[in-house]
C-alpha angles and dihedrals in degrees: 000000000000087000088052092058090051091049091050090051090065099039110030111090094210093053091046091056091044089055088055089051135219140221112258132175111243110210119197103160139356089277103030106080115145133164117244132177109238124192136176111234123236091254089066089224106085137048121209131190140199138182089254139003095270096034129112107284129212133188115272105179144331121241089233087064095057121095101183145328120246130199120247091254089066095055116099091203097047091047088058090053095042092119089058101038125027109243090226089067095050131081137172130225109212116202130206116260123005099323108132116255119257114232116198133178122205129209093245141014089248092054092049092051091048091056093043093050093044097046094044090051091054092046091051092049092052092045091054095053117115121221094269091051092048089052092050089052091048091053089048090052091052092049090052091050092048095048095079097176093041095230093137095253138077128220122205093267091055089046092054090053089048092056090057090048089051090054102251131115109206135181108263095228093051090046091051092050090054089047092052093047091055095044095083090158089059089224093131086241136086122233133180108308092021091061089048089056091047089052090050092053089050092051098046107145109212093182093052092046090053090050089048092049092052090066102029118087095202101029090236106079143001115240118218092262093047091050090049088053091051093050093045100043102032107024093033095224089152117184095007095056096103096049092044093049092059091044094049094047091053090047103043110023105103095201118082090208089052091053091050091051093044093235129131124222126209090261090050091047092051090047090055093049091049095045132089089267089058091045122120089233111084105240091211088069098052096078122054104295105153132084105269097186100081123103116280092250089067091065137074106233124208103240138184132207121219088350094188094067121094095186137003131354098244108047105358125133119267113214142160083234087076088064094046092050093047092049090049089056091056098262115167100179118052127179128226121189104196130190140172110286135188123283090022094293118129117232134208123225143115101283122241091012137100094251114130123258131241130182118265090221090058090053092051092047088052092052090048090054102041107022096100105026095103102022128017093201118113120291120216117215106204101204118201098191118199097155130118122246099274096047090046087060086052089051091054091045092053093046094050097040100041099038096037112166090003091072116086104218102158135043117263114279085350090276124154110271104253098141138013121261121252127248085262084089086101124187094017131123116212122202117222113198149096120324134192107252121152123185123166122244096019132116123280110258112239128196115274116254098256092059089047093053088056099041109019093122095051124104135204120273110281093230090061093054093048089058095043094040090217132122119246119246122217109243113250128235122244109306119246117263112289096009119118132190102222113203134152110249114204125200142271118291115252090248088072097043096107099038110039096083123206090016124126110223141175131193116274115241093229144006088251091055089050091055093042092049091055084076089079090067092062109119090193130346093298113031134073118211112246115222090220089063095037091057090062091062103089115150102008114058113169116228134176120255120235105157138332089250092052091050093050093049101039110024131079134223092263095053116107126197123196124215131193113233090252092054094044091050092051090051092048090051097043103033108011098155092047089053091052092051092046091054091048089057101041144000125275134183127212120199136184121273117265086240090072092088089152090063092247121159141232119225106266095209094084091059095041087056089064094047096255105163107196107045101173117217134196091240093186090069120079123209145096094309092056091042087059092047095046092045093049096051095044087089129079097040094306084277093146091239123097122179113241119234113272092250088061094050097055114095087207093051117146093200118126116182090208094052110019113195126241092260086088104078111214121240134202115235114206118196123178114189102205110170149333133231133209098338114188127243118262093213109035093179090070111072094188094048114107124182127242099213129202132171126229118198115204130190119198121187136102112350093265092053098046111104143130139208133180140203127237115266124259112225122238098343124107093148102069112351119175123208109159094189126150127211131193124207127182110219122190100179107029091172088072099040124120118196120208129186117196124185115202139180110241115235119176093193099051143002117316110260124238116250104165146322145199126199131186142153116269088234090063097051115120096227140174121237131211140173092241114116115200123220116250121239094008100103092162090069096049099087092042090052093049094049093046103041109011112044099190107295114189106033109196138184118217114207107213126231132203127247086272093053095252123136121275090195126206093018113107146148126226118224146163121222135178137153127220134187113261111233114195111230126207101235094192 
């Protein structure tokens, strides 16, 4: 495929024009709009720009970093500037991860279309590359970087510089010997195939060759039977080994003759180990593999907090791009904070802060366009409504008119709501919010804590109090566990009799009572709930939380309570089992503390352990917490729905995440970190800087299972470091375990710097199995037992990801993992 790119560069008219370059207007903000000269480089993989055609150019982006190209009409920023720049002349380059989009405006419609067609062609070609083609392109890129004078060959001085760029510090004599071996033309330079041979010598994998030799009778190839033995004994493929051996030889053996003879060469063996079939993530769990017909409360749901924000919670930018990015990450529950806006149009922003405003109707239009591009399973719209009556009617109007058939506005088959629908409710958007529901002799509903954190200092409109002749009361926070606020709740005024829907009402005894009773429709201390909007809340009515007993006795299957992380942590500590049972019965949502003004995140694992379904994350912020979230929801087709373990679905469950019972038999998790391959530099601006990599292995689960261990660092070698260190973890509830591998650059003067990571659920690990049973609490014997009885079954490569969750291809680490039952031993 790399050769296809080179061929297209000389034949495709769009790419030829892009290589000549054109002047485009780069648009950063509503006021920053400057012309720049953009040009596709001769490698077909990078675009550079300069202030003018003959100016000093610098790299702008790599094609491999681009996710897609959008038309100008789909750009929020360009739409705002449509009177200044015709939308047909604009386009947007969308990058993987959290990198901001690049908005560009061409001088003509034809020029814009040329760039859009050419860039999309290159993006599609790169996306269709297999692992071998990606590696070839990677080698080609390194050669171009090393060839400073661009004469198509590299001398030894250029090769030495290239080694530093490739993140390896090598003895000069050894490097020169490799150079001479590859220089078969004896020209004191490396060209084409000679450089490929030099690269192969650099990437020689001693640990893989030893593994190959153990099963190869002649040390040169694996016969079909030998490869079957390897798959059965080491990879534990069991009964499928014979079929897989044939399939893998056809797929990974580069030699046509080898494929005909059903043998696997060293190169083919390495290609298999580095492929998706040799990946740590079990490929069987990437598509939808779980039962998707159970009620929604039986699933973890990928959820976002303040989805509209791109940065912090105090003065960050609000944008529809926040929703697009969240949906691209597989999010199935987005949040909208909506307030009264000018000209009768509701706006979305973080109330009482300096965050920017966007129109609610633009958010809804964005959801209509992007909600089901990645996953067609239902999307939950968590509506935080702070609007007055008239603008609530506008909210309802926009939801119904823009979403149309996508909006679920009635119960399924018009049946009584006795259970939640399943995720099979595809292509539908469910509104979560307040709903008119009046029942006598129940507690007054109070605003959930999240709304109170945003509005706790606000009061009712003064005009309302002048009519009622009553004094406003500040809304309370969530009540402590077990405390109830008992108040008589009277019914809906007659004016709402015909429009409330599903509400039991009786006639008010007086006009004054009717006015007074309207208080019960206040969402917070200023807004009355509009029946038009209430009617759109079907299966997800938000209700306050008082106690688990109160919820069990008074709430229904469709009632949803929200908890701040502080409240949820307290409940897990003090009443973990009750929380598990509550979450088996109905949905709950956990959101970050209001103190996280920097949009930082908590680790979601603690709340998943208690069965909390919607654990809302600040998806704009990278870090360990989002690595866990992204890694967890990578399974099951990236649908955004993952079935909870059975013991978290049972309303009679005895499970307590703080004190798991003995029914959960502990396991021993063995991890050997063997080696690393082609790790990137931390500081690319320093050519002579080479990383000192180490690997940290982290286990997240219930408190007893959470642990971490790390290797020693390897000095001055990010290209092919070798560690060969084995770790042992005792895991009591493997169904809840997340496994995270982090590669860092050791620095004795400061904190170790991040290089790459990979995170996945233990249940999705492609692992070997063995009859060996390790002895508990005797860690000194573990390594001996592995070496003696369990010679590394299940070798797996881990392809590393960036902080943003994008690929660091071809960077990887090579590991062995297996899990054994933990048999308690009487040490007396």
